[in-house]
N, C-alpha and C positions, 0 to 999 in steps of 0.2 A: 615475446613480450607475453605476459599473463593479462587477464582481464580481472579486475577489482570488482567486487559485489556490495551493494549496499542495499539492506533491506531491515524491515520491521520484525521485532522479535516476540511482540504480543498480539493484540487483537486488531492492529491497525491504529491510525492516529498518532504514530509515535513521533512525527515530526519529520518523517523522511524527506520532503520536497525542501525544506530549509538546508539541511545537511548536505544534499546533491548540490543545492545551488552553491553551496560555499566551496565544496570539495572540487567542482566541476573547473575551476580554474587551473587544477593540476592535470586536467585530462585534455584529450583531442576528441573524444567520442563520448556521449552519453547514451546508453541505449536501454529502453524499457523493455522489459522481457515477459510480461504477463499481465493478466488484469484488463479491466476495459473503464468504461466512465463511472463506474461505481467507486473508483479512487478519487480522492481530491486532495491534493498536495498544495498546501497553503504558504506562498512566500511573501516576505514582507521586507521592503527595502525602499529607501529614499522616500518614506513616508507612504507609500503606495502599497496595496494588497493585490495579491494575485492568487487564484485558485486554478490548477491544472488537473483536467480528468484524463487526459490521453496523451497529451505532449510531454516529453520527457523535462525533468525540471532544469537541466542544463540549457534550456533555450535562451534565457535571460543572459548569457554569456557570450559576449561578441567573438566571433571566430570559430565557436566551438559548434561540431556537428551533432545532431540529434537523431536518433534512428528509432522509430516505433517497430518493434520486432514483431516477428510471425506469431509469437505466443499471445500477442495482445488482441482482442476483439474491439472492434472500431464502429462506433455509431457516427456516421457522416454528419449528423445534424449537430452533434455535440462538438465534433472536432471543427466544424466549420465556425462555430460560435466561438471557440478558442483563439482561432486563426483571426477572427474579427476583432476581438478584443488586444490581441498583438499589433494589429494593424493600427488600431485606434491609439494605442500607446507609443507607437513609433517605432516598434522594435523591427529590426530587419532580420528576417528568418528564412525566406524562400530559398536561399541556395544552401541553407543549413539544416533543414528538415526533411528526413528521407522516411519513406513508410515502405515496411517489407512488403511484397506482392503477396506472400503466404499469409498474411494477417486476416482473420475472418471478419466479415461483416455482419453488423447487428442490423436486422431489418426492422422496420415497424411492427410486423407481426411477432417479431420475438419479444419485443416490449408487451404487446397484447397478450400473447402466451403468459409471459411473467406475472402480470397484472392477475390474470384470471386463475393461474395456477396458485398463486397466492391467496386469492381469495376462496379457493376451494379447500384449502388447509385449515380454515377457521381457527380455532385456538392454536392448532399445531403448527402455524405458520413460523418460518424462520428468520423473518425480518428482512426480506429481500428488498434492495434499493429500488426495484421494479424499473431497472434499466436494460432488462432484456439479456442480462448476461448468461444466466443459467442455461435458458432455451438456445442460445448462440452456441455454447460449449457442448451442449447435447447434439446439436446438428454437425459440429465439428467431428465428434468420436462417432457419431452416426453415419458419417462421409456423406452429408447432405448439404453442407455447409456451402456459402459463397464467399470467397475471397478477394480481397484487394484487387489483385491481377484479374479476376473474372470480370471487372467494368469495363476492361479493354478488348474484351473478346465479342465478336460479333452476334453471338447466341446468347448475349447476357440477358435480355429481355425474357427469353424463353425460360433461361435457368432461374431469373427471378419468379417469374409467373408460376412455375412449378412448385418451387418452395412455398411461395404464398398460399398456394391451393391446399398443400398438405399441412400447413398451420391452420388454416380456416376449417379443415376438417376436424382437427384435433380439439379446436375452440367450441365445436357444437356440443361435446361432452363437459364443458366447463361452465360454472356461473358467468352469466352476464356482467360485464363490467362497462364502465363509461369510457369508449375509446374511440375516436373519430379516426378511423383508419384512413379514408380517403383523404384527410387534412395532413395527416403525418405522412403519407406517401408522397403527397405534392412537395412536402418540405424536404423529404429524404431523397428525391430524385433531383431536386434543385440543388442541393448539397453536394451531389456526386460529381457536379461541375468543377466545384473547388478541389475536390480530391483528385480528379484527373489531372489538374495543374500542378499537383505536388511532383516531387520526384520520387517515382516508384521504383524500387530497387529488388534484386535477389538479396535478402537480407544476409543470409548465410555466407554468401560469397563476399559480400561487402565486408562484414565482421572478421572474417578470417583472413582475407587479403590485407586488412588494416593491421591485424595483429601480425603478419608476416613482415610488414613494412615498419613495425617496432612503434605503433602509436599506442598511445595509453588510452584505455577504454574503461568506463564506469558502467557496470550494469545496474540499473534500477529496479527494483522490485516496487509493487502497487500495495496490495493489500498485506496484514501482517502474517507472522508464520503460524500463528495459532488458527487462521482461517484457511489452511492448506486443505486440498481436496482429501489427501490421503492421511496426513498426521494433524490435522488440526480438529476441533471438537465436533467431530461429524454427529448428526448432519447439519449442524448450525456452522457452516463453513462456506467459502466461495467455490467457483467450479474450476479452479486451476491451481497449477504447484506454485506456491508463493516462496518455497524454500530455495537454497541455491541450488538444487538439483533443477529447478525451472529454468535456470539461466541456460542450461544446456540444450534443453529442447526448445526453449522460447527464443532463442537467439541463433542455435545452430553451432554452437561450439562444444569441443571435448572436454570431458571433465579435467584433464591435465592442464586445460588453459587458465582455470581459475586460481587467482592470485589471493589477496587479501579479500576477507570476508568481513565486513564492518556491520555489526548489528547494533539496531537502534532500539533503546527502551525508554520510556518514559520513568521518572522517580517515582511514579505510582502507576495504577492500572486504570484503562478505561475499555469500554466495550459499547458498542452500538448495535441495538437489535437483540434477538432473542439468543439463547444459549447458555451454557454454564460459565461460572464467573465465580470460583472460590473465594476471592478475597474482597467482594462486593460489599459496599457498606450502605445500609438503609437509613443511617441516622444523620444527625446535624452534621458530622464529619464528613460523610458523603457528599451531603449538599455543599459543604464548604470547600470541597475539592472541585467540585463541579464549577462553583461560582469564580473561585481563584484561577482555576484553569481556563475558563471560557469555553467549557467542555458541550460543545454541540456540533453535530456532524457537518462537515464542509460540503459533503454531496447532499443529505437529506436534511440538515438542518435540525435533526432529532436530538433531545438531551442524551449526552453519553451517561452510562451507568460509570460509577467511579469506585475505587477502592485502593486498598494498599498494594504495594509491590509484592510480587509473587515470585520468589525464589526458584521453586521447583518448576515452576512453568519457564522460567528463564534457563534454567540449566538445560530442559528438555531443548529447549529451541536452538539455545547454542550448539547442544550436541548435534542436532539434526542439520544445521548449517555449517558446522566447521568454522564457527566465529572465530575470528584471530584477535579482533578489538571490539570494544564496545563505545557507543556513544550514549550518553545519559542526557535526554531533553527534558524540559520543563521542570527542572529542580527548583526554579524561582517559585513556582506554585506551593511549594512547602515552607516558604519563608516565614509565615505566620502561624506556624504549629509550634505548640509546647513540645509535644511528644510525636514521635513517628512510629509506625509499626512496620516490620517486614514479614512476610511469611516466609519461614525457613522449612518448614515441614507440613505434610498433610496427616491429620487423623482420620482413619478409614477404618471403621468397625472394630475400634479399639487398638488397632495397629498404627504405628507412626512410620512415615516414609516420605523420602524426597523424591520419589518418581509419581509422575502421573499415571492414574489407573487407566485401563483400557476404555471403560465408560465412565469419563468424568461427567457425561449427561446424566447418567442414572443412579450414580452412587453418592451417598451423602458425605462430602468431603468438609472436615473441619480444619480451617487453617491454624498451625500453631506459629504465634507471632513471638518475634524478638523486638523488645521496646528499645527505641534509640531517642536520644536528645535532640530537639530541634534548636534551630540558631536565631530565630527570631530577629532578623535584621535582612534588610534587602542585599541582593548579590551585584546590584548594578555597578558598584565601584571595583568589583573583582575583575581586574584584566588577566590574571593569571591564577594558577591552582593555589600557590602560596599566598594569595591574597585574600582567599576565602575564609569564612568564619571557621573556627577549629571544628564545630559540630558538623558543619557541612563537609569539610574535608574528610571527617571521620565517617560520614556515611558513604562517601564515594570510595574509602578504604575498605569499608565493611562489604561493599557489592564486590569489589575486586577480589578480597579473599574468599567470599562465599562462592562466587561464580568462576573461579580459577582464570579469570580473562581481565586482561587489562583494560581500563577506562581510558581514552586517549583523547576524548572530547567531551566537554560538559556545556548544554546550551542554557544560558541563564536568563532567555528572553525570545521574544517572537522575531526580534530584527536580526538581518543578516550578521550585523556586528557582534551581537550578543554571544560571543562563544568564547570558550576558555580551551586552549589545546595543552594536551598532555602527551608529548611524544607520538604523533599521528604518523603512521607508516603508510605509504602507498607504493605501488609496484614501480 
């Protein structure tokens, strides 16, 4: 049995949570493989809205097991808050939520370091969410980190204090920032009791045993592919591998175990924070995309930068991830546009190419656009692809042809039921 993968193909906020929630009914396990509470997956159903930062998006499907994998970094305070919201909503999850012992812990001083480091950058700041993600991954690669399994060891307090003192030493060379460490530590240690009561497992053995037993597993990514530490718009990236390769290291599975790779793209582009964005719009059209799409970060609340869909960028991430099928989300945001644009190439120093340059951050990139007709009507009545307006169908067909990848699902609204299926394939 193979493990299917679902991930974002842009700079995040592609609507992964809703799609995972919908697909989860066809799986027995949903496993999150990277990232931390800097992610925010929004799900809407039964008139309610839920935002998950750490817990896999399959948690709302009864009987389905959810694993927080070893590639995830966990802030116990954030996780405790998410669990409390599930408790308040009446969801039963205690026997269905597992945490890999090798997942790393975000300490209060990691968040302290994150804030101080970003303040030190001044105008060069990268737009961190200040959740402590970067410093935690730095300690992981520097072999100093604390892991979930560490909280069960008798010398945990000594290990914690040693890492804390190291962080306090680093902070002496950074700008002062407003951070009440004592108060944050009190909350952090209290939240560890909630974590200790969860099912802590050897995630790599759990996943591979499940695969050997023929169970269907869906691996869920957090941040978008363009934020990958190796292949994203460096240095304006996150600190983990957000592409398909991250599934192997983030869950402990071999490459040949990967099955379908389901890539998600919005019908346009957005980005939060700093960094290059070739198709960004600074005019009334960009404002309209933001307004129509309610484009504000689910984790930070910051307004998202908006622009037209970028096909060279999508070709790049489709290649990196080995995408076998596409999901197009938020196409309904384009309902009220007379004309649409799609960037098909970049013009760089007088040369036209559909490949991303090495230094997208430093080179002046001019998008070459293809204009398309809008459909100027709602999609709420379209239950099947054939029911969509002609120009909306033409838009999807255009994407399939340009990207050489089939579109198998189209999201026409935020609710769970607002989906159009086109020959969806799972393992």
